[in-house]
N, C-alpha and C positions, 0 to 999 in steps of 0.2 A: 582206820578207813584210808581206804586209798582211790585215789581220783580214777583209776582203772574202772575201779569197781562201777564208777557212774558215767563211764565216756566206753562207746562205742568205736570202732572204724566210722559206723555213718555219721556219726557224730563230729569228726574232724573234716576239716577242709583247709587247705594248706594253700588254697587262693581263692580268698574269698573275691566275687566278681561286684558287690554292691559300691559306690561314689561317695555313698551318703552315712551318716549315722541310722538313719530310716531304713535304707535299703538293705545295710548288711541286719541291723535287727530282726526285720522279715527274711533275710536269707537263713540267718540262724535259727530262727522259730520255724521255718520252713522244713529244716533240717531234724530239731526236735520231733516236729509232727510224724514226719516220714515215720523214723523211730519206734512212734507207739508210744510215745511217752504221756500225750495228752488226748485231752477229752476234746479239748476246744481250743485250735489254733489262735480263733479272736478275742478270746477269752484272756488267753496267755498273754496275747499281746499287750492287753489293754493293762494288765497287773506289771509289763516290763514300762509302759510310758508313764503310769502312774509312779512307780517308785524313783524314774526320770524328773517326775517334778518335783520331786521332793528334794534331787541333788543329783547331780552328776557321776556317774558309777564309771566314770575315766578317770581312776585312781592313779594317774602319772607314771613315770619310765614306760611309756609309750601301753601301760594297757589299759584293757575295758573289762569290767565284770557286771555286766549288767543281769539282775536277777530278777526274779516274779515266783510269789508266792502264790497261790491262787487253786480254786476248786477244780480249776479247768486243766491240772495235772495229775496224771496218774500214777505215774513215778519220779522220783528226782532222778535228775539226770543232769551233766553237763557237756555243753558242747564247746567246743576250740575252733578258732579260726585265725588264720595269719592274714594282715591285709599288709602286704609288703611297701605299698606307698605310705601306707597310713588314711586315716580318718576322724575329723573333727569330731571330737565325745566330748567337747569342752570342758577340758582335762583342768585340773589346779592348776599342773605346772604348763600347760598350754602347748603340750606336746601333742602329737596326731597319734591315735593307738594302732596297733602293729598287731599286737596278741590280742586276742576277744575271746573272751571265756563267758558265755551265756548258762544260767543256771536255771533249774525249772525243778521245784520246789512242793508238794502238795501243801495246801494251805493247813493241813491238821498237822503237816510235822514242820511246820513254817518256824516257829521260835527256835529250837534247837536246830534242828538239820543244816539250813542255810548258813548259819552265823558257825558251824565247825567248817562248812565249804567256804567261806569268805577268808577266815582266819587261815585255814589249811595254804588257800593258794595265795593268799596276799606275804604271807613269811615266805613261802617259796619263793613268788617272785621276785622278793628283792633282791635276790642273791643276779647279780648282773651275767654270769657266768650260766647258768641256766635259761634267763631269758634269750640270750645269745642262741644257745642250742636248739631252743623252740624255732627261735628266727631262720635257723639254719638247715632247719630237717628238711628233708625233703622228698622223707616218706611218711604214710601214715602209721606205719609199723615201727620206726625212730621216736614219732610222737608218744607212743604207748610204751614204749620204753623207755624213755626220757620221765614219764611219767612212774613208770613201774619201780622207777630206782628211788622215788620220793618216798 
């Protein structure tokens, strides 16, 4: 599986505008909705918030991976956003999240698909150099090239 198969240019935002976790989640859910991957944005957002209640998706190292599996999702996709100043995501290490990956998975594919994506992202994002390249990227094309190399 390649991340670039689940991500398009319209699912990348190098300057997220939101100042809070809720605002960023709304902004990124809107990106996913605009891409045509959702049947129902509000139902998808409910799945995101339900997951956050189980425990923060702020995994540390300046990374958050909010994810939702829902019947409101038509097709699996991943949105990526950068919040340069960071946003409080209740991360385990107390760091603000700067690199945010939002995963949308149809309920019927949930057991396998989202775990594969989470494992893949978690493994790659432990690489300090890779995270730094993501933060330094100036264009969506650079982001896609970084993910293409993985």
